[in-house]
N, C-alpha and C positions, 0 to 999 in steps of 0.2 A: 078920140080914142085915148083911154087911160093907159099909160105905159108902165105904171108901177107893177101890175101883175106880171108883165113880161120880164121886168127886171128881177122880180122875185123868182120866177121860173128859171131864169138864167143863173141865179145864185144857187138854186137847187142842183142844176146840172153841173155847176162848178164844184159843188160839194161832192157829187158822185165822182167827178173826175179826180178830186183830191183823194178820195178813198181808194180809187182804183189804180192810181199811178204808182209804179214800182220805184221806190227810192233806192238808189245804189250808190256805192262809193262813199263820199264824205257825208252824204245826206242819209245814210242808212240808220244812224241813231235817231233821226227825227221821224222815222216811219210811224211809231205809235202816236206821236203828237199829231201828225198829219191825218191819221185815221180819226182821232178824237175830234179834231177841228172840222173835218169833213162831215162826220155824223152830226155834230152839233149844228153845223150850217144847214144840213138837209132838214133836220127837225125844226129848227127855228123858222126858216122861211116857209116850210110846209104849214106850220101853225099859223103864220101870218096870212098866207093865202086862204086857209080855211076860215080864219076870223073875218077877213075881208069879204068872203063869199057869204057868210052868215049875216054880216052887217048889210050887205047889198040886198039879201033876201028879205030882211026885216024892213028895209026901206029907210034906214037912218044914214045911209052912205051919202057921200058928197055927190051933188048933182052937177054934171058938167054941161 
């Protein structure tokens, strides 16, 4: 079983968690930065999963 797609999926979930977490106290000024990093993480790993799916459909993916 190829574990990288599961790793990418867990990174997407971590990105959603980073977007949804309420930052309070000393971390309040970092809230916009956490949102930006979370959204970029979601977009990046979603694109990687889509790319891997297209490569697997075409048949040029790695054979395990």
